[in-house]
N, CA, C and O atoms as a GROMACS GRO file, in nm:
protein
  260
    1MET      N    1   0.498   1.745  -1.358
    1MET     CA    2   0.455   1.639  -1.445
    1MET      C    3   0.470   1.507  -1.372
    1MET      O    4   0.548   1.495  -1.277
    2LYS      N    5   0.395   1.408  -1.415
    2LYS     CA    6   0.400   1.274  -1.356
    2LYS      C    7   0.448   1.177  -1.462
    2LYS      O    8   0.394   1.173  -1.573
    3VAL      N    9   0.549   1.098  -1.429
    3VAL     CA   10   0.604   0.997  -1.519
    3VAL      C   11   0.551   0.860  -1.474
    3VAL      O   12   0.544   0.832  -1.354
    4TYR      N   13   0.514   0.776  -1.570
    4TYR     CA   14   0.455   0.646  -1.542
    4TYR      C   15   0.544   0.536  -1.597
    4TYR      O   16   0.599   0.548  -1.707
    5ARG      N   17   0.559   0.430  -1.519
    5ARG     CA   18   0.631   0.310  -1.564
    5ARG      C   19   0.553   0.187  -1.520
    5ARG      O   20   0.480   0.191  -1.421
    6LEU      N   21   0.570   0.079  -1.593
    6LEU     CA   22   0.514  -0.050  -1.552
    6LEU      C   23   0.630  -0.148  -1.544
    6LEU      O   24   0.690  -0.183  -1.645
    7LEU      N   25   0.659  -0.191  -1.424
    7LEU     CA   26   0.763  -0.291  -1.403
    7LEU      C   27   0.700  -0.428  -1.417
    7LEU      O   28   0.593  -0.453  -1.361
    8THR      N   29   0.765  -0.518  -1.491
    8THR     CA   30   0.714  -0.653  -1.508
    8THR      C   31   0.829  -0.753  -1.495
    8THR      O   32   0.945  -0.718  -1.514
    9GLY      N   33   0.795  -0.875  -1.463
    9GLY     CA   34   0.897  -0.979  -1.454
    9GLY      C   35   0.845  -1.103  -1.386
    9GLY      O   36   0.727  -1.113  -1.352
   10LYS      N   37   0.935  -1.199  -1.368
   10LYS     CA   38   0.901  -1.321  -1.295
   10LYS      C   39   0.884  -1.286  -1.148
   10LYS      O   40   0.946  -1.194  -1.097
   11ASP      N   41   0.798  -1.361  -1.081
   11ASP     CA   42   0.775  -1.340  -0.938
   11ASP      C   43   0.893  -1.398  -0.861
   11ASP      O   44   0.892  -1.514  -0.819
   12ASP      N   45   0.997  -1.315  -0.844
   12ASP     CA   46   1.116  -1.360  -0.772
   12ASP      C   47   1.180  -1.241  -0.700
   12ASP      O   48   1.132  -1.128  -0.707
   13ALA      N   49   1.289  -1.268  -0.631
   13ALA     CA   50   1.358  -1.165  -0.554
   13ALA      C   51   1.411  -1.053  -0.643
   13ALA      O   52   1.418  -0.938  -0.600
   14THR      N   53   1.449  -1.084  -0.765
   14THR     CA   54   1.500  -0.982  -0.856
   14THR      C   55   1.393  -0.877  -0.886
   14THR      O   56   1.421  -0.758  -0.886
   15PHE      N   57   1.271  -0.923  -0.911
   15PHE     CA   58   1.162  -0.828  -0.935
   15PHE      C   59   1.137  -0.743  -0.811
   15PHE      O   60   1.122  -0.621  -0.822
   16CYS      N   61   1.134  -0.804  -0.696
   16CYS     CA   62   1.112  -0.729  -0.571
   16CYS      C   63   1.222  -0.625  -0.549
   16CYS      O   64   1.193  -0.515  -0.503
   17ARG      N   65   1.345  -0.659  -0.582
   17ARG     CA   66   1.455  -0.562  -0.570
   17ARG      C   67   1.435  -0.445  -0.666
   17ARG      O   68   1.461  -0.330  -0.629
   18ARG      N   69   1.389  -0.471  -0.788
   18ARG     CA   70   1.364  -0.364  -0.885
   18ARG      C   71   1.259  -0.267  -0.832
   18ARG      O   72   1.275  -0.145  -0.844
   19VAL      N   73   1.152  -0.320  -0.774
   19VAL     CA   74   1.048  -0.234  -0.717
   19VAL      C   75   1.105  -0.156  -0.599
   19VAL      O   76   1.082  -0.036  -0.587
   20THR      N   77   1.179  -0.222  -0.513
   20THR     CA   78   1.239  -0.155  -0.396
   20THR      C   79   1.333  -0.044  -0.440
   20THR      O   80   1.330   0.065  -0.383
   21GLU      N   81   1.416  -0.069  -0.539
   21GLU     CA   82   1.510   0.033  -0.588
   21GLU      C   83   1.435   0.152  -0.648
   21GLU      O   84   1.476   0.267  -0.630
   22ALA      N   85   1.326   0.126  -0.718
   22ALA     CA   86   1.246   0.235  -0.772
   22ALA      C   87   1.185   0.319  -0.659
   22ALA      O   88   1.184   0.442  -0.667
   23LEU      N   89   1.135   0.253  -0.555
   23LEU     CA   90   1.079   0.327  -0.442
   23LEU      C   91   1.186   0.412  -0.374
   23LEU      O   92   1.159   0.526  -0.335
   24LEU      N   93   1.305   0.358  -0.360
   24LEU     CA   94   1.414   0.434  -0.299
   24LEU      C   95   1.456   0.553  -0.385
   24LEU      O   96   1.510   0.651  -0.334
   25ALA      N   97   1.431   0.545  -0.516
   25ALA     CA   98   1.465   0.653  -0.609
   25ALA      C   99   1.353   0.756  -0.622
   25ALA      O  100   1.360   0.846  -0.705
   26GLY      N  101   1.249   0.743  -0.540
   26GLY     CA  102   1.143   0.843  -0.539
   26GLY      C  103   1.017   0.806  -0.615
   26GLY      O  104   0.923   0.886  -0.620
   27TRP      N  105   1.012   0.687  -0.674
   27TRP     CA  106   0.891   0.643  -0.743
   27TRP      C  107   0.790   0.597  -0.639
   27TRP      O  108   0.828   0.558  -0.529
   28GLU      N  109   0.661   0.603  -0.673
   28GLU     CA  110   0.553   0.560  -0.583
   28GLU      C  111   0.471   0.452  -0.650
   28GLU      O  112   0.454   0.453  -0.772
   29LEU      N  113   0.420   0.358  -0.570
   29LEU     CA  114   0.333   0.254  -0.624
   29LEU      C  115   0.206   0.319  -0.679
   29LEU      O  116   0.157   0.416  -0.622
   30HIS      N  117   0.155   0.266  -0.788
   30HIS     CA  118   0.032   0.318  -0.848
   30HIS      C  119  -0.059   0.200  -0.877
   30HIS      O  120  -0.036   0.124  -0.971
   31GLY      N  121  -0.161   0.184  -0.797
   31GLY     CA  122  -0.253   0.072  -0.815
   31GLY      C  123  -0.199  -0.057  -0.757
   31GLY      O  124  -0.092  -0.062  -0.696
   32SER      N  125  -0.275  -0.161  -0.778
   32SER     CA  126  -0.240  -0.293  -0.725
   32SER      C  127  -0.151  -0.368  -0.823
   32SER      O  128  -0.158  -0.345  -0.944
   33PRO      N  129  -0.068  -0.459  -0.771
   33PRO     CA  130   0.013  -0.542  -0.861
   33PRO      C  131  -0.074  -0.644  -0.933
   33PRO      O  132  -0.185  -0.675  -0.888
   34THR      N  133  -0.024  -0.694  -1.044
   34THR     CA  134  -0.090  -0.803  -1.115
   34THR      C  135  -0.003  -0.927  -1.103
   34THR      O  136   0.120  -0.917  -1.094
   35MET      N  137  -0.065  -1.045  -1.102
   35MET     CA  138   0.010  -1.170  -1.088
   35MET      C  139  -0.054  -1.280  -1.172
   35MET      O  140  -0.110  -1.374  -1.117
   36PRO      N  141  -0.047  -1.270  -1.304
   36PRO     CA  142  -0.104  -1.378  -1.386
   36PRO      C  143  -0.016  -1.503  -1.384
   36PRO      O  144   0.107  -1.494  -1.389
   37ALA      N  145  -0.080  -1.617  -1.375
   37ALA     CA  146  -0.009  -1.745  -1.383
   37ALA      C  147  -0.013  -1.792  -1.528
   37ALA      O  148  -0.119  -1.796  -1.590
   38THR      N  149   0.104  -1.826  -1.582
   38THR     CA  150   0.114  -1.875  -1.719
   38THR      C  151   0.184  -2.010  -1.718
   38THR      O  152   0.222  -2.060  -1.613
   39ALA      N  153   0.200  -2.067  -1.833
   39ALA     CA  154   0.271  -2.194  -1.844
   39ALA      C  155   0.417  -2.179  -1.800
   39ALA      O  156   0.480  -2.276  -1.760
   40ASP      N  157   0.470  -2.056  -1.809
   40ASP     CA  158   0.608  -2.029  -1.769
   40ASP      C  159   0.622  -1.996  -1.620
   40ASP      O  160   0.733  -1.970  -1.574
   41GLY      N  161   0.513  -1.997  -1.547
   41GLY     CA  162   0.517  -1.963  -1.405
   41GLY      C  163   0.439  -1.835  -1.379
   41GLY      O  164   0.366  -1.787  -1.465
   42VAL      N  165   0.455  -1.782  -1.261
   42VAL     CA  166   0.384  -1.661  -1.221
   42VAL      C  167   0.466  -1.539  -1.261
   42VAL      O  168   0.586  -1.531  -1.233
   43HIS      N  169   0.401  -1.445  -1.326
   43HIS     CA  170   0.464  -1.319  -1.363
   43HIS      C  171   0.396  -1.208  -1.286
   43HIS      O  172   0.278  -1.219  -1.251
   44VAL      N  173   0.468  -1.101  -1.259
   44VAL     CA  174   0.411  -0.991  -1.183
   44VAL      C  175   0.432  -0.860  -1.257
   44VAL      O  176   0.522  -0.846  -1.339
   45GLY      N  177   0.346  -0.766  -1.226
   45GLY     CA  178   0.358  -0.632  -1.281
   45GLY      C  179   0.317  -0.532  -1.175
   45GLY      O  180   0.224  -0.556  -1.098
   46GLN      N  181   0.388  -0.420  -1.171
   46GLN     CA  182   0.354  -0.315  -1.076
   46GLN      C  183   0.372  -0.181  -1.144
   46GLN      O  184   0.481  -0.148  -1.191
   47ALA      N  185   0.266  -0.103  -1.147
   47ALA     CA  186   0.274   0.032  -1.201
   47ALA      C  187   0.335   0.123  -1.094
   47ALA      O  188   0.307   0.109  -0.975
   48ILE      N  189   0.420   0.216  -1.140
   48ILE     CA  190   0.480   0.314  -1.051
   48ILE      C  191   0.476   0.451  -1.120
   48ILE      O  192   0.477   0.460  -1.243
   49VAL      N  193   0.472   0.556  -1.039
   49VAL     CA  194   0.471   0.692  -1.091
   49VAL      C  195   0.571   0.776  -1.012
   49VAL      O  196   0.606   0.744  -0.899
   50LYS      N  197   0.615   0.884  -1.076
   50LYS     CA  198   0.707   0.976  -1.010
   50LYS      C  199   0.672   1.118  -1.054
   50LYS      O  200   0.657   1.146  -1.173
   51HIS      N  201   0.660   1.206  -0.958
   51HIS     CA  202   0.637   1.346  -0.987
   51HIS      C  203   0.773   1.412  -1.011
   51HIS      O  204   0.867   1.389  -0.935
   52THR      N  205   0.782   1.493  -1.115
   52THR     CA  206   0.908   1.558  -1.147
   52THR      C  207   0.881   1.697  -1.205
   52THR      O  208   0.774   1.721  -1.262
   53THR      N  209   0.976   1.785  -1.190
   53THR     CA  210   0.965   1.918  -1.250
   53THR      C  211   1.035   1.922  -1.385
   53THR      O  212   1.030   2.023  -1.455
   54GLU      N  213   1.100   1.813  -1.423
   54GLU     CA  214   1.169   1.805  -1.552
   54GLU      C  215   1.070   1.802  -1.667
   54GLU      O  216   0.957   1.755  -1.653
   55GLU      N  217   1.114   1.852  -1.781
   55GLU     CA  218   1.035   1.841  -1.904
   55GLU      C  219   1.044   1.697  -1.954
   55GLU      O  220   1.148   1.632  -1.942
   56TYR      N  221   0.935   1.647  -2.009
   56TYR     CA  222   0.935   1.512  -2.063
   56TYR      C  223   1.017   1.506  -2.191
   56TYR      O  224   1.001   1.589  -2.281
   57ASP      N  225   1.105   1.408  -2.198
   57ASP     CA  226   1.187   1.384  -2.316
   57ASP      C  227   1.164   1.239  -2.358
   57ASP      O  228   1.209   1.148  -2.288
   58PRO      N  229   1.096   1.214  -2.470
   58PRO     CA  230   1.066   1.077  -2.509
   58PRO      C  231   1.190   0.993  -2.538
   58PRO      O  232   1.181   0.870  -2.545
   59LYS      N  233   1.305   1.056  -2.555
   59LYS     CA  234   1.429   0.982  -2.579
   59LYS      C  235   1.499   0.942  -2.449
   59LYS      O  236   1.589   0.858  -2.450
   60LYS      N  237   1.458   1.002  -2.338
   60LYS     CA  238   1.521   0.974  -2.209
   60LYS      C  239   1.459   0.848  -2.148
   60LYS      O  240   1.337   0.838  -2.141
   61PRO      N  241   1.541   0.752  -2.104
   61PRO     CA  242   1.485   0.633  -2.037
   61PRO      C  243   1.406   0.676  -1.912
   61PRO      O  244   1.452   0.761  -1.836
   62LEU      N  245   1.290   0.616  -1.892
   62LEU     CA  246   1.205   0.656  -1.781
   62LEU      C  247   1.272   0.636  -1.645
   62LEU      O  248   1.244   0.712  -1.552
   63ASN      N  249   1.359   0.536  -1.633
   63ASN     CA  250   1.424   0.513  -1.504
   63ASN      C  251   1.526   0.621  -1.470
   63ASN      O  252   1.584   0.618  -1.361
   64GLN      N  253   1.551   0.715  -1.561
   64GLN     CA  254   1.645   0.822  -1.534
   64GLN      C  255   1.577   0.951  -1.485
   64GLN      O  256   1.643   1.054  -1.467
   65TYR      N  257   1.447   0.945  -1.464
   65TYR     CA  258   1.378   1.061  -1.408
   65TYR      C  259   1.391   1.062  -1.258
   65TYR      O  260   1.339   1.152  -1.192
   0.00000   0.00000   0.00000
């Protein structure tokens, strides 16, 4: 099965660390990042996916796959 997540946040080092940590945990980038500019600054989003043999549990946090 493939698990999907969308990471979002401000365009800063914290967001980049979250993506890096997900990649180190076996997640893969899925598609291009988004970077909309708003009145609050630039926000980013990056879709990630992970292949797993585990059964999907809607109560389990996605970052625990």
